[in-house]
N, C-alpha and C positions, 0 to 999 in steps of 0.2 A: 194715222198710226192706230193699230189695233192690238188688243191683247190676244195672243194665239193660244197659249196653254200655260198651265201651272203643273209642275211635277213635284210631288211631296214624298219624302222617304224618311221615316223615323221621327217625324215632327208631331209632337203631342200624341194623339190617339191613332195617327196614321203609321202603323207599325211596318206595313209593307209598302212597296213603291206604288204610288197612285198618280195617274196623269189625267188632268181635266182639260179638254180642248174646248175653246170658245170660238166656234165658227159663226154663230148667229149674233145678232145685235143685242138680243135679250136672252139671258140664261138665268134660270132660277135654281137655287140650291135649297132643297127642302129636307126635312127629317125631324123625328121626334126630339124633344128636349133631351140634352145630354148625349146625343149621338155623335157630336163633333163637327156639325156643319159650320159653326162659327170659327172652328179651327182653320178653315180654308181662308177666311179673311185675315185671321191672325198670321197665317203663313205668308200672305202677300205683304202685310205690314212688316213682318220680320225680315223677309228677303230684301225689302227696299230700305232696310237699315234701322228699323225701330229698336231702340235700346232700353226703353222704359219697361221694367218688369210688370208694373201695374197695368199698363196698356195691354200687354200680352197675357194678362190674367195668370200670372205665375208669381211664386215667392222668390225664386232665384232663376238665373238664366238657364241653368242645367235642367230645370223642370220642363223646358220645351222639347227635350229629347225623350222619346218613348221609354217609359220606365218599366215596362214588362207586366205580364199577368201571370196567373197560376199556370196557364197553358203555353205562354210564349215568353222567351227570355228578353231582357231589356236590351235596347240598342245602345251602342257606344257613340253614335253620332246622329245628328239631324241634318238633312240636306233638303233645301227648297230651291227650285229653279223656275223662273218666270220668263216667258218668251214673248217678244213683241214683233209685229210686222212693221218694219220701218221703210217700206217702199216709197212713202211720201217724203222721206228725209226730214221728218219733224225733229228728230234728234240728229244733230249735225255730225254724224260719223259715217265712215264708208262701209256700212253694212246694211243689207236689205232686211236682215233678221238679227235681232239683239236678244241674247239670253243672259239674264242676271242670275247668279247663283250665290247662295250663302251656305256655308257648312260650319257646324259647331260640334266640337268633340267633347266628350265627357270630361276630358282632362282640362278643358277650359280654353283650348286654342280655337280660333275662329278664322275663316277664310272667306274672302269675297272674290268673285270672278265675273268678268264681262267676256262673253264668248270664250270661256275656258282659260282666259288669261288672268293671272292674279292681279288684283287692284286693291286700292284703299277705299274705305267707306266714303271718304271725301269725294273721290272721283265719281261714285254712283250718285251722290247727292247733286254734284255739279251737272251731271247729265240730264237730270229731270227738273232743273230750275225753270220756273214760269210755265210748267206744263200742267200743274195741279196735282202731279203725281209725287208721292213722297210723304215723309212723316208730318210735315206742316201743311200738306196739300189737302184738297177736297175730293180726291178720287177714292178715298176709303172712308165711308161714313157708317158708323155703327151707332147703337143706342148710347154708348158712352160719349161718342163724338157729338151727338145731338145735345146731350146734357152739357158738354163743354161749351158749345156755341151759345146756348141759352143762359146758363148759369155761371159761365166762366168769367174771368176778369176781362175788362175791355182791352187791356194790353195784350193778353193771350189771344183774344178774338181777332186782333189786328193781323196776326200771322196768316190767317186764311185770306184776308183781303189783299195782303201783299202778293200772295200767289195768284189771286184772281186778277189783280190790277197789273200784273206783269212787272212788278218792282222787286220781286224776290231776288232775281239775278243781279239787278242794279245794286241792291242792298248788299248782296254777297260780294260783288266787286268792290263796293265802298269799304266793307269790313276788311277785305284782303289788302286794299290800298292803305287803310289805317295801320294794319300790321306792318306793311312795308315802311310806312312813314316812321313808326316807332323804332323799327330796326335801323333805318337810315339815321335817325337822330342819335341812337345809341352808338352806331359806328362813327358818327361825326364827333361825338364826345370823346370816344376812345382815341380817334385820330388826332384830335387837338392835343390830348395829353402826350401822345407820341411825338407830335411836332415840337411841343415845348421842350421835351427831353432832347430831341435831336438838334434843336437850335442851340441849346446849351453845349451839347457835345461838339457841334459844328464850330462854335466860337472858340472852344478850348483847342480843337484840332487845327483851326486856322492859325492860332499862335504857335502851336507845335510845328506845323508845316513851314511857317516862316522861319522859325528857329532852325529847322532841319535844312532848309535851303541855304541859310547863311553858314551853317556848320559844314555843309558839303563844299561851299565856295572856299571857306577857310582851309579845309583839308586839301583842296586842289592847289591853293597858294603855297601851303607847307610842302606839298609834293614837289612843286617847281623849285622851291628854295633848297630842298634836300638834294635834288639833282644838280643844281647850280653850285652849291657848296662842295659837293662831291667831285666836281670837275678838277679842282686843284690837286687833290690826293690822286685822282686818276692820272693826271698829267705827270706828277712826280714819279709815280710807280713806273709808268711806261718809259720815261726818260732814263731812269736808273737801270732799268732792265736792258735797255739798248746799250748803255755805257759798259756795263759789266759783261755783256755778250761780246763786245769788240775786244776787251782785254782777254777774255777767255780764248778767243780765236788765236791771239799772239802766243799765249802759253802753250796752246795745243801744237802750234808749228814747231816751237823749240823742242817740245816733248818728242816730236817725231824724229828730229835730227839726233838727239841724244840716244833715242831708242835704237837708231841704225848703228851708231858707234858701239853701243852695248852689245848688239848682235854680232859685230865683227870680232870683238875680243872674246865673246862667248864661243864663237866658232874656232878661234885659234887655240883657246885654252882646253877645249874638250879633247883633241887628239894627243896633246902633251900629257894630260892626266891619264888618258887611256894607255899610252905607251909606258908611263911610269908604273901604272897599276899592273900591267902585264908582266913587267920585269920583276917587280916586287913579289908578285904572285908566284912566278917561276922559282925564285930564290927560296921563298917560304915553303913551297910545295916540296922542293928537293930536300930541304932540311927535315921536313916532316916525314918524307918517304924513307930517308936514310935511317932516321930514328926508329921508324916502324919496323923496317927490315931487321934491324939489330935485335929488337924485342922478339920478333918471330923466330929468329935463329936460336935464341936462348930458350924459348918455349919448347921448340922441337927437341932440343937436347934433353930437357927435363922429361918430356913425354916418352922418349925412347927408354929411359931408365924405369919409368912407371910401368910400362908394358911388360918388361922382363919380370918384374915382381908379381904382376897379375897372373901370368902363365903358371908360375910356381904354385899359387894358391888354388887355381882351377884343377890342377892335376890331383891334389890331395882330396878334394871334394868328390871327384869322379870315382876314386878308389872306394870310399865309404858307401856310396850309393849302390854300387854293384853287389856288395854283400847283403844289403837290405832287400834287394830285388829277389834274391833266391828264397828268402824266408816267406815272402808274400805269395809266391807261386805254390808252395806246399799247402798253405792255409786255404787257397781257392779250390784245390782238388778235394779237400774234405767237405767243403760246403756243397759242391755239386752232387756228391753221393747222398747226403741228407735230403736234398730237394727231391730226388727220384723216389725215395722211400715215402715221403709225405704225399706225393701225387698219387701213388698206388692206393694208399689208405682212403683218400677222398673219393676215388672212383668206386671203390667197394661200397662206401656209405651211400652214394647217389643212387646206385642200383636198388638198395634196400628201401630208400625213401620213395622211389617211384612205385614200388609194390604197395607200400602203406597208403599212398595217395589214391591209387586206383580203388582200393578197398573202401576208403572213406567216401569217395564220390558215389559209389554203388549204393552204400547205405543211405546217403542223402537223397538220392533219386527215389528210392522205395518210400522213404518217410514223407516226401512231398506228395506222392500219389495217394497214400493212405489218408493224409490230412484233407485233400480235396474231396475224397470220397466221403469222409466223415461230415464235412461242411454241407454237402448235398443232402445227406441223410437227415441232418438236423433241420434243413429248410423244408423238406417233405413232411417231417413230423409236425412242424409249426403250421403248415397249410392244412393238414388233416384236422388239427385242433380247432382252427378258425372256422372251417367248413362245418364242423360238428356243432359248434356254438350257434352259428347262424341258422342251421337247420332246426335246432331245438327251439329257438325263438319263433320260427315260422310255424312249427307244429303247435306251440302254445296258442298263437293268434288264431289259427284255423279252428282249433277246438273251441275257443271262446266264441268266435263268430258263429259257429254251427249251433251252439246252445242258444244264443240270443235270437238268431233267425227263426228257430223252431217256435219260440214263444210268441213273437210279434206277428208272424204270417197268418196265424189263425184268426185275428180280429179285423184286418184292414182290406182284405181282397175285394169284398162287395162294394164298399164305399168308394174306392178308387175308380171303378168303372162308371159310377153315376156322375161324379163331378168333373171327370176329365174333359168332356166336351165343353162344358161351361167355361172352365179356366182357359182353355185354348182360345176361345173366341174373345174373351175379355183381355187376355194378354196381348192379342193382336192389336186391339183398339188402344190399349195402354202404351204399347211400344210405339205405335204411330204418333200418339200425342206427345210422348216423351221426346221423340226425335224433333217434333215441331217446337216443343218448349226449349230443348237444348239449343236448337238452331237460333230461336228468337233471343234466348239468354246470351248466347255467344255474340250475336249481332249487337244486342243491347250493351254488353260489356265492352265490346269493341268501340261502340259509339261513345259510351261514357269515358272510356280511356282516351278516345280522340278529343272529347270535350275537355277533359282534364289537361291533356297535352296542349290543346289550343289555349285554355285559360292560363296555363303556366307560361306558354309562349307570349300571350298578350300581356300578362303581368311583367314577365321578363323584359319584353319589348317596351312596355310603358315605363318600367323602372329605368330601362336603358335610355329611353327617350328623355325622361325627366332628368336623369343623370347628365345626359348630353346638354339639355337646356340649362341646367344649373351650372355645368362646366362652362357653357357658352357665355352665360351672364357673368360668371366669375372672370372668364378670360377677357371679356369686353371691358369690365370694370378695371381689371388688372392692366389691360393695354392703355386705358385712359390715364390711369395713375402713372404707368411707365412712361407714356408720352410726355406727361407733365414733368416727370422727374428728369427725362432726357433733356427737355428744354432748359430746365433749371440747371442741370449739371453742365450743359454746353456753355451757358452764360458764365457759370462759376469758373470753368476751365479757361475760357477766354480772358476773364478778368485776372485770374491767377497768373496766366502766361504773360500778360501785359505787366503785372507787378514784378515778376521775376526778370523779364527782359529789361525793364527800365530801373530795376533796383528801387522800386517804390517803397517808402517806409524807412529807407536807409538815409543817413545824412549825406550831405553834398560831397564830403571827402571820399566816402566809400564809392559813391557813383563815379566820381572823377578818376579814382584809382582803377576801377574796373574798365572804365573807358580807355584809360592809358594801356591797360593789359591787352585790349583788343588790337592795338597797334604794335605792342611789344610782347611777342609770344613768350620770350624767355622769362618775363616777369609773371605771366599767367601760369606757367609751369611751376613756379615757386609757391603759388598760393593754393591752399586746399579749399578755401572759401571763408565766408564769415561764420562765426560760431552759430548764429541763427540759422544759417543754411545747413549746417552739419548735424543739427540735432532735431529730434521730433518728440512730441509729448502728447498725452491724451488731452482731449478737448477740455475736460472739466478742470485740469490743472494748468492749462495754457495761460490763463490770466495771472495766476500766482507766479509761475516761472518767468513770464514776460516782465513782471514788476521786479522780481528779485534780481534777475540778471541785468535788466535795464540796458545801459549803454554797452555792457560787455557783449551783448548779442551782435553789436556792430563791429567787434574786434576781428582782426584778420588772423586766421590760423595758418602758420607756416611751419616748415620742418625744423629749422634751427635759427640761431641768432644771426648767422651770416646772411641767410636769405632775407631776414627782417632788415638788416643793415643795407643791403643792395636796394631793396624796395624803398626804404626811407630816403636814401640818396636820390633816387629817381623822383620821389615826391618833392624833395627840396628843389631839384633841378626844374621840375615842371610846376613849381609853386602850388602844389596840392596841399590842403590843410592837414591837420594832425590826426593820427589814428593810433589805436592800441594794436600791438601785435602779440600773439600767443605762440612762442616756439614750442613745439611738442617735446623736443629734446631737453628743454630746460624746466618745464613745469611738472612738478611731481606733487602728489597728494599723500598725506599720511594715511597708512592703512588702518584707520580707526573704524571699529565696528561697534555699534551701540545696540544692545539687545533690550529694547524698550517695549514691554508688553503693556502699552497704554492705549486704551480704546479711543482716547481723544486725539491721538496722533494718527492722521490718515496715512501718511507715508513720509520717508525722508526724500527731500527734493531731488537728490541725485539718482534715486531709484526709479523715479517716474519718467526719466529721460532715456530715450532710445537713441543710440549713436554707434558709430564704428568704434571698436575697442581701442584704436590708437588715440581717440579723442577723450577717452574715459578719464584720464588724469586731470584734464582741464575742467571737465564737468565736476569731478569729485573735489577739486581744489576750491571751487566756488560754492558748492552746494552740499558737501558731505556733512556739514554741521547745521544744515537748514531743514526744519520740519514743516510739514503742511498740516493745517487743521481747518475745522469747519468755519468758525467765525471768531471775532475779536474777543468775546467773553472767554471762549475756550483757550485762545492764545494767551490771555492774561493769566489764566489758571495754570497752563503749562509752564509759563515763564517763572511763576512763583514756585511751582513744584520742583523744577530743575535748576532754580537759582541762576537764571539767565545764562545757562550753559549753551543753549542753542538759539540760533536766529529763527524766528517763527514767522510764517506767512500764512494768511488765511485764503480761502477760495475767492474772497472778494478783494484780494490784493492789499489787505492791511498788513503792515510789517512791524514786528517788535524785534529790535536789534539786541545783541548780546550785552550792550552797555545800558539797555533799558529804554532807549528812545522808541517812540511809537509814531509811525507815519501811516496815513490813510485818508479816506475821503471817497467821493464818487468817482467811479471809472466805468466807462461803457462796457457792456458785456460783449460787444461785437469785436471779433478777432480778425476781421477781414484785412486789417493793416498790420497784423502781427507778423514779424519776420521769421518766427520759429517754424521750422519744418515745412517751408513752402513747397520745396521740390518733392519731398515725400508725399505731401498732400496732393500735389499735381499728379504724381504717379498713381496714387490711390483713386483719385477722381477719374483719371483716364481709364483705369481698369474697370471702375464701376460703370462709366459711360459706355464702354465697349460691351460689357456684360448686359446692360439694359437694352442696347440695340439688338443684341443677339436674341434676348428674351422676347422683345417686341416682334421681331421677324418670326421666331418660332411660334409665338402665340397666334399670329395672323394665319400661319399655315394650319395650325390646329383648329382655329375658328372655321376656316373654309371646309376642312374635313368634317367637323362636327355638324355644320349646317347641312352638308350632304347627307350625313348619317341620320339627322332628325327627319329630313324629308323622306328618306328611304324607309325609316322606321314607321312613320305615319301611314305610308302606303301598305306596309306589311300588316300593321294592326287592322286596317280597314278590310283587307282580304281575309284575315283570320276571323274577324267578327262576322262577316257574311257567311263564311264556312260554318262557324259555330251556330249561327241561327238556323241554317239548314239541318245540321245534325241534331239540334235540340228538338225540332219538330219531329224528326224521325224517332227520337227517344220516346216522346210522348205516345206516338202510335204503337211502338213496340211494347211499352209498359201495359197498355190496354190489352193488346193481343196476348201477352204472357199471362196476365191476370185471368183472362177468359179461359185459356187452355189449361192453366193450373187447376181451376175450379172443376173442369170436366175430368181432369186426370185424377183428382182426389176422389171424385164420385166412383170412378171405375176401380180404383185401388181399394176402396171400402168394400165394394161388391166381391172382389177377389179374396179379400181377407175373410169375409163371411163364409165363402165356399171352402177356403183352405182350412177353416176351423174344424171341418169334418174329415180332412184328409190326414192320413198317417203314412209314414214312410214304409215302403215295401222292401223287405230284404229277402233275398233268395240265396239259399246255399246249394250250389250245383253239384252234380255227380263228379265232375272233374275235380272239385275241391276235396270230395271224400276220397277219391282215388289218390290224389296228391298227398293227402294225410297219411294213408297206408304206406305209400312208396317212401315217404320221408322217414318213417319209423324203421323200415328195412335198411335204408341207407345208414342210419345211426348205428345199427348193429355191425354193419360192414366196416364203418369207421373205427369201431373199437378193436376189431381183429387186426386191421391194417396197422393201427397204432402200436399194438404189442409186438408185431413182427419187426417193424422198423426199429423199435427200441432195442430188441435183441441184437440186431445187426450193428447198431451204434456201439453197444457195449463191447462186442468182439473186436471192432475196429480200434477202439481206444486201447485194448490190451496189446495189439500188434504195434501200435504207434509207440507205446511205452518201451517195448523191447528194442525197437529200432533206434530210439533215442539213446539208450544205454550203449549199444554197439558203436554209435557215432562218436560218443564221448571217448571210448577206448581208442578208436582209430586216430582221433585228434591228438591224444597223449603220446602215442607211438611216433607220430609225425614230429611233435615238438622235441622229443629226445633225439631223433636222428638229425634234425636241423641243428641242434646245439653242437653235436659231435662234428658235423661238417664245418661249422663256423670256426671251431677250435683249430682243426687241421688247416683250414684256409689261412688263418692268421699266422700259423707256424711257417707255412710255405712262403707267404709274403715276406716274413721276417728274414728267412734264408736268402731269398732273391735280392733283398735290399743289401745284405752283407756281401753277397757275391759281387753286386754292382760296385760297392765301395772298394773292395780289394782290386777289382779289374781297373778301376779308375786310378788307384795308387800305382799299380804296375805301369800303366801307360805314362803317367807323369814321370816316373823314375827313368823309364827308357828315353823319353823326350829330353830330360835333363842331361843324361849321359851323352846323347848325340850333340846337344847344345854346347856342352863343355868341350868336345873335340873341335867343333867349328870355331869357337872363340879363341882357342890356342893357336889355330892356323891363321886366323885373321890378325891377331896381335903380331905374329912373326912377319907377316907381309907389311904391316904398318911400320914396323921398325926399319925395314929395308927402304921403304919409300921416304921416310923422314931423313935418313942419312944423305940421300941424293939432293933433297931440297936445301939442306944446310950448306952444301957446297955452292949451289947457285946463288944463294943470298949473300954469301961472302964476296962474290965477284961483283954483284950489283951495287953494294955499299961503296966499293972502291970507285966506280964510275960516277956516282952521285956526288961525292965529295969534290971531284974535279969540276963539275958544272957549277956548284955553289960558289967556288972561288972566282970563276970567270965573270958571273953576272952581278956580283956585289958592286964592282967598280962602275958598271953601266948605270945602275940604279942611283948612285950618288950624283952623277952628272945630270940625269933627267930631273931630279928633285930640285936642283938649283934653278933651272930654266922655268919650271912650272911656277915657282914662288914669285919670280919677277912679273910674269904675265898676270897673276892673280891680283897683285897690288894695283896695277893699272885699271883692271876691271872694277875693283871696289870704288875707286875714285869716280869713275863715270856713273856707276850705279847710284851713288849718293846724290848726284845732281838729278838723276831720273826720278828718284822718290820725292825730292823737293818739289819738282814741277808737278807731279801727280797730286801732291797735297794742296798746292796753290789752285790747281784746276778744280779740285773737290770743294774748296772754300768758296770759290766764285760761283760754282754751280749751286751751292747751298744758298748763297745770297740771292741769286736770281730766282730760285725756287720760292724763298720766303717772300720776295717782292710780288711774285706772281700769285701766291696764296693770299697776300694782303689785298691785292687787286681783285681777286676772285671773291674774297670775303666782302669787300666793298660793294661789288656788283650784286652778289647773292643777297646781302642784307636789303639792298634797294629792291631786288626782285621779289623777296618775300614780303617786304613792307607794302609794296604797291601791286603785287600779283602780276608781274610782267616777266617775260622770258629773258634769258641772258643777253641776247643780241639787241633786244629792244631797249634794255636798260642802258647799254653803251650808246645806242642811238639817241636816247633821251638826254644822257649826260652831255653829248655833243650838241644837242638841240638847245639846251638851256645854259650853255657855257657863258653866253654873253649877258645873261640876266643879272641885274644888280641887287644881289641879296647879301645881307650880312648876318652874323649870328644874332645880333641884336634885333634885327627885323624878324627873324624866325621866332625868337623868344616872344616878341609882341604878338605875333600871329597865334602862337600856342597859348599865350595868356588870354587872348580874346576867346579862343576855342574853349579853354577851361571855364572862363566866366560865363560862356554861353550855356554850360551845363550839359546834362544828358539830353540827347535828342534821338529820335528814331526816323530813319529814312522812309519807313513804311507810313509814317504819319502824313506824308504828302499825298500818297495814293489814297490813304484812308480818309483824308479830308475831302478829296475829290469825290470818293464814293459816297460819303455821308452827305455832302452837299447835294449831289445828284439825287440821292434818296430823299432828302428834305424837299427839293423842288418837286419831285414826283408826288410826295405826300401832300404838298400844298396844292398841287393840281387836283389830287384826289379830293381834298377838302372843298375846292371850288365845285368839282363834279357832284359831290354829295349835297352841297348847298343848293345847286341847280336842281338836283334830283328831288330834294325835299320840296322846293318851290313847285316843280312839275306835279308831284304827288298831291300837294295841297290844291293845285288847280284842278286835277282830275277828281279829287274828292268833292270840291265845290261844284264842279260840273255834274257829277253823279247825283249829288244832293238836289241840285236844281231840277235835273231830269226826273229823279225819283218823285220829288214833290209835285211836279207838273203832271206826270203820268198818273200818280196815285189819286190826286184830286179829281182829274178828268174821269178816270175809270170808276172812282168811288161814286161820283154823281150818276154815272150810267147804271151802276149796280143799285143805287138807292132808288132811282126812278123805276127800274124793272122790279125791284123788290116790292115797292108800293103797289104796282099794277098786279103782280102775281098774287100778292096777299089778298087783294080784293076778289080775284078770281077764285082762289082756293077757299076763302071764307064767305063767298057770296056777299061781299061788302066789307065794311070796316076800313080802318086806316092803319098804315105802318110806315115807318121811315128809319133811316140810319143817321146817326149824328156823331161827329168827332168830339171827344171830350176835352180837347184843348186846341189852341191855335197852331201849335207846331205840328205840321202835317207829317213830319218825319218820325215822330215818336208817340203821337197821340193814340189813345185807345178808341174803340168803336162801340157806341151804345146803340141798342136795338129798342125802338119804341113801337108798341103794338096796341091797337084798339079794335078788338073783334066787334062784330055787329051787336048793338044793344048794350055795350059795356063802355065804361070810362077808360080814358088813357091811363094805363097802369104799368107797373114794373112786371117783367116777364115771369118772375118767381111766383106771382099770384095767379098765373094762368093754369088751366088744367093740363094734364099730361098730353091729351090729344091736341090742345091748342098750342102747347109748346112745340110738339113734334111738327105740326103743320106750319107753324111760324118758321121753324128751322128749315123745313123743306122748301118753303117759299123763298128763303134767303139763298139756299143752295141752287134752286132753279134760276134765281136772278144771276148768281155767279156763273152758272153754266151758260146762260144766254150771253153774258159778257165775254167770258173766256172759257170755252168748253174744254173739258179734260178729255183725252182720247178714250178713256174708259172710267167707269165708276162702279165701285162695289158698295151696295147698300145693304148693310147687315141689320135686318129686322127694324128698319126705319119705320115701317108701316104698322108695327105692333100696337102702338097706342091710338091708331086712327080708327074711327067708327066706319060703318059701311058707307055712309054718304060721303065722308071725307076721303075715304080710300079710293072711291070711284073718280073724284075730282083729281086726286093725286096721280092716278093711273093715266087719266086722259091727258093731263098736262105733261106727264113723263114721256108720252108717245111723241110729243113735238120735238124731242131731242134725238130721236133714233137715227136721223140722218147724219148727226155730228158725233154722238157719243155712244159707246158700247156699254151696256149695263149688265152687271152680275148682281143678282138680288138673293140674299139669304132671307127666307120668309116662311111664315106659317099660313099666310092668308091666301085663300083660293083665288080671289080676283087678280091678285098679283101673279099667281102661278099661271092663270089663263092667258095672260098676255105674252108668256115666254115661248120662244121658238124651241128651246131645249131645256130639259129639267135633269138635274143631277140629284139623286136621292142618296142621302147619307144614313146608314144604319149600323147597328152593332150586332152581328151574329154571335160573336164571342165578346164577353164582357171586357170593356176597356180597349177594343180594337175596332176602329171605324172602317167600314167598307162602302164603296161608292158604286152605284148603278146609274145608268143614264137612259133617258127617253127623249127621242127627237120627234118634233111635230112638223108636218108640212103645212 
């Protein structure tokens, strides 16, 4: 394996991207002190995972990122990549080329990559175990490392030997195994605790399951007994139904016979009644008709007399109306003559009005024309005024300009000609520079703006990223808390459900009653619940309320005393113990309110309880005069203050009664078995549990989104930083260019100012302006003449308009007078026309009435004649009707007797018919009742045992021969009650827990076996490590002794373990140069120390050569003679190891195939140049 290249960007003094290729076996890196050549070896240490700030020669990790100079902005990240040729597969991964990268951001985030894939530092360390490469290896040797080897602790020195002996990987595997062993032991401890808990639970469930099996068996026996006992009732019902059905059939047959007889007499009776009815009707109608005709005859005689009287009255009215008619005709003739006279006067007035109107319109037209003419004249006059004022101003300006121009022009004409050429040339140069400066400034401002925008974006993105990371940390912590809370809530809900289902905490009587209710639904519907189930209370008051209500919490709340009575009877029947019942309809509390403003009283006990309003009376009954306080001292004080008026309970459940007794003592704070508000608490816990699950899911989604955003923001910041770096370099160049151009521009501007100090403005007053001045004066005179002419015309027009206005007023007055006369005449004409219409209407009415009178007289005469004829006919008809009445009365009496006899026979048969119907209805009702009782029996069994109707009948038939008595059923039920509450789920739960327990015990065995296996692996690794270390250590010791003699031209040196434990012992170095005593290394000179360390390194390289080695100024302390021996021996490793040497020494440089020179053209920025030798 060979080191191919190192790529550095933003690390320490390497501001720009630098790539060093290592193609030869020996490469030298040279450069003056402070140029940054040792930063190359630091970069290699850093990329391979070095975390020590001291080793990297920095005060904090952020210092390894390029911090900027006066000419170059700082970097926001440092990136180093090192590439290896792995074609020999020394590192066991499927890549021929391996690139390790490390990136550090100024924000503190760090990334490691292998071939561009994100990895952990641990993976990189594992990759290079036993290769000599890495933090504890010997592939990176600097002056500090030499010092560590010579002067360091023997325990620290051992790390190099572990790498060299090939035991580092074994040690790493041993450490990992020990971690696994610790984890396995921890898991075993936890598993044992779980097994103990599950064994206890399993024992409990085993008893419960056995109890449940016996309970199910008893229930099945009771079921058989119920069906067997029910057979007797079933048989009685079916037999009686059959008996009454047969009797019903006989009654129905007789009913049919009687019904036929009844129909026969009904048919006979109907025609008799019809005949009697017809005859009776004929007699009655004839009598009525005869009476009616007699009445009509008398009415007609009276009517005839009345008509004669009316004719006489009409004749008198006709005579009076005729004389009135003649008077009205004379009046109408006079009105017609007056109308003609008025019409003639109106026509004359209209002719005169038309003449006045034409005169007025003519005057109006003339007046309009003159007004328009005057308006135009006034506008012309205004225009003349404005033009004159404008022209006067212009004349004043021209005269002023002429005077000034004449004075100035005398002095400046000669100087203008001299300086004109100089100014032109300089202005050209100045304009050119100004354009260049403006362009540069524009570009500079644009770049600065871009930098500001980029900085703002980077800050925004960094803030955004930090915000994301904080939010991410917060969400991860929150999710951990939520997960723990979900687990806790789930256990709490399961436990609470179990308590509620089994009525844990309640006495046996309550449990047995609710067990009974499961089988008898009608009882369950009567019970609202226990008082404990129906109320809820704040956690801090629960202990106090639990103690005060005590056994009352187990009382059963029902609607009324009848429900309580039914339940108590059932309890007696089933031999269930005694219980208290609270009927809502019977328990009332006094509406007492106490306005106590006492800070020692926390609350009235009834006010801290939450319940449905219908249970409020029960709560108030027990607690309305009970107060809650903090402790017993306060309770005693309250009792004295209010003279034992209230029952007092403390938060610790101590009680002072109203008669002065005190009860108290220790009571656990745990309310897990409290019966108060369990169902309410279960609902609350379930809601909280669901909300926690939703929050957990929501947080997970948000975490995924935030992780994507963080990754995306990092990439964006990196792109912006690269862009900012490029723009910053452009800004520096532009600043220099602008400064240079401005300097030149200022010089040219100063020269132009010098020339312009001699220049004076030249003003000329042309002939055109003189001519214009004279013309304007003439125009002013003309304006004055025009103004006077226009003014005269306006005055004349105003006089004409006044005259016309007077004429118009006179014409309007004439029109008003004529209109008034026409209106008066028109009103008179209308009045006469109305009178005419009124008289005509009267005449028409009078004529119509006279004609009407004549008609009525004729009609009355005709009516009298007609009535006389009708009277004769009616007298004849009355005579015939009297004859018919006499004949039919005898027939009616005969038919009436026959009908009465038939009706009596029909009534006798009908009475028997109704008797039979009543008997049939009674028997039907009996059969129906028996069928309902039978259905009720079957339905009760159906509901009790959840079977369908037909299956219940089948079961009754099936168990009819079973020998059960009521006494045996009572014994079975007694045994079931004594068995107590049981859950059928406990059978399955026991099987599940037992299975889980067996699985956990198997896991325990597996963990124990695993621990034994790990202990064996550790022992094996320790044995192998000890054997390998001692063997390789002896080889290194022997080679170190030989190489020391070669490098020092004699002397002695050896390595020694400082204890007998080969796994943990340190390594001591003993050296004796030629002519000196055996002494500690700290007393050797600097050169001797370095050469001793080099001898040790060469011994290690001979034993386990590293693929490459970076020697950072290792030769600095060696003299010329020693350095030559150092170089000669170094050459012996060239076929196995690649060397990169940071050096100042020429002999070392001479042996290199390639040299990289590190220099600083700009202060603080390292630049690399290369030189290759053949």
